[in-house]
N, C-alpha and C positions, 0 to 999 in steps of 0.2 A: 521762919515758919517751921512748925513741928515736923519731925521726920515721919514718914509714912509708918503706920502701924502694921504688924503682921496681920494677914487676912484673918487669922483665928481670933484676933482681938477686936475686930470690927463688928459693929451691929449688923445684923442680917438685912437683906433687902426684902423685896416682895416674896412671900411664900409661894404664891401662884402668879408669876410675873405677867402672863398674858391677860388673865381675867382682871387682876388688880390694876394693871396699867390702863386697860380699857375703861374701868370704872373711874379712875382718876382723870383720864382724858375727858370723859363725858362730863364730870363735875367741873373741870376747868372750862370747857366749852360752854356749859350752862352759865357759869359765873360771868364769862365775858359777853355772852349773848344778852344777859339781863343784868346790866351793871347795877350794883348796889344790893343785889340779891345775895344773901348769905347761904351757901350750900355746904353740905357735909361731904367729905371725901371718904368713901368706904375703904376699908382695908388698909388704913394708914400704917406706917411702920415707925418705930422709934429710932431716931438717929441724932441724939443730942450732939451739939447744941441746936441743930435744926428742929423746928417743930414738926409734928406728924404730917400736917398738910404740906409743909415745905419739902419734906423728904419724899413724899409721894409724888409731888410735881417734879422733883429732880429725877426720880427714877423713870418717870413717864416722858419727860420733855427734853432731857439732856443726854447727849452722847459724846463720842470721841471728837466730833466736829464742833462742839459747843464750848467756846471759851467761857469760863465761869469766874466771877469775882465774888469774894466773900468779905463782909465787913469784919472788923476785929473780933466781934463777939461770935461770929460764925466760923472763924478760922479753924476751929477744932474739927470741923466736918470735912476738911480737905482730903484726908486719906480715904474716908468713906466714899466721897464723891468720885475720887480717882478710881477706886476699886470697883464700885458698882456701876458707874456711868462711863468710865474711861475718859473723862473730860479733862482738858488742861485747865489749871488754875492760873489766872492772870493777876498781875499786881496792880493794875490801874483800872478804874471803872470804865474808862472810855474804850478799853479793849475787849469788854465782855459782851456776850450775847445774852447771858443770864446772870443775874446778881441775886445772891441770897443774903438778906439783911436781918439780923436778929436784934439789933439795937437801932431802930430807924431814927430815933431822936438825934443820934450823933452821926447819921449817914451823910455822905456828900450830897450836894444838891442834885436834883434830877438832871440839870443841865450838864453835869459831869459825865453822864452816860451817853452812849452812842444813840443819837436820834434817827439814824439812817440817813439816806440821801433822797433828793427829789426823784432820782432814777430808780432807787431801790429802797423805798421806805420800809419794806418788810424786813430789812436787815438791821433794824434797830434793836435795842436791848429790851428785855423783859425783866422786871424787878419783882422779886418775891419777898415781901416784907412780913415779919412776924410782929403783930401788935399785941398790946396787953389785953384789949377787949375788942370785940367786933360784933356789931349788931346791925340789923336792917332798919333801924330808926336812930337818928342822931342829928347832929348839927350840920353835917355836910349835906348839902342839897345838890342832887344830881339831875341833869337833864340830858337828853340826846337819844341816839338810836338805841332801841331795846328797852326804853323806859317810857311807860305810859304816863304822860304828865310829868310828875316830878317824884323822885325817890329820895328817901333819907338814908344816911349811912353814918353809923357811929364807929369810930376807930380811935381808941385811946393809945397814945404812944407815938404818934406821928410828929414830925418837926412842927413847931408853932407856925411857921410860914408855909406849910404844905399847900393850902389852897392857892396862894400866890404862885408857888412853884408849878402847881398843876395848871394854872391859867397860862403861864408862859409855855408849858409843854403843849397845851391845846392849841396855842397860836401857831405852832410849828407845822400843824397838819398840812399835808399827809404824813410829814415826818413826826417823830415823837416817840417816847417810850410808852410801854404798856405795863400795868401793875397788877399783881395779885396781892391782896392783904389777907393774912392768915392768922388764925388763933386756934391752937390745938389742931383738931381735925376738920376745921371749917375754913372756908375761904370766900372772898368776894373779889370780883374782877373790876378793874378800872381801865378799859381800853382808852386809847388817846382821843377817841371821838367824843368822850363824855365832857360836858361842861360842869363845873363845880362852883358853888358859892357856899359861904359859911354864915 
């Protein structure tokens, strides 16, 4: 893994941390409350290789008690995350509470991440994936809490067997991972309660 960069070489975090983290938190909550709805995250920051919405979620939801796993394509963000969030970077997906994935087509299966336990399902991992395109209409059909009837979701760049992986994740309920899909400054939430078909 790359050596940490001096702080002066790191991309900045939020210019207004309190306001911007509140805005990002509201966007994340909105996305999870209405699965399939694509929302814009205000006040995003640039922290390549993480996308703007990924970086905003990291600054808002990750701290020194949050083990983070990065896929190979996101590994360059390790020093930025350590500096701004104080989080430990872990080597294995199963040890992470948050995972940031820039190349989801090559990511480990969802089953490789911590799904929590029956006693503590809230201790499962949350994955934040960057996809090539994201829209509120697409081949993925979603049903479940927060969705009136059925919702469509378009996300280009997911693994080909993602619907099958998600079905297995859903069957673990109340255990299971939760996801955010991001493109640029936009995101959509996929809580484990959602059913998916393609």
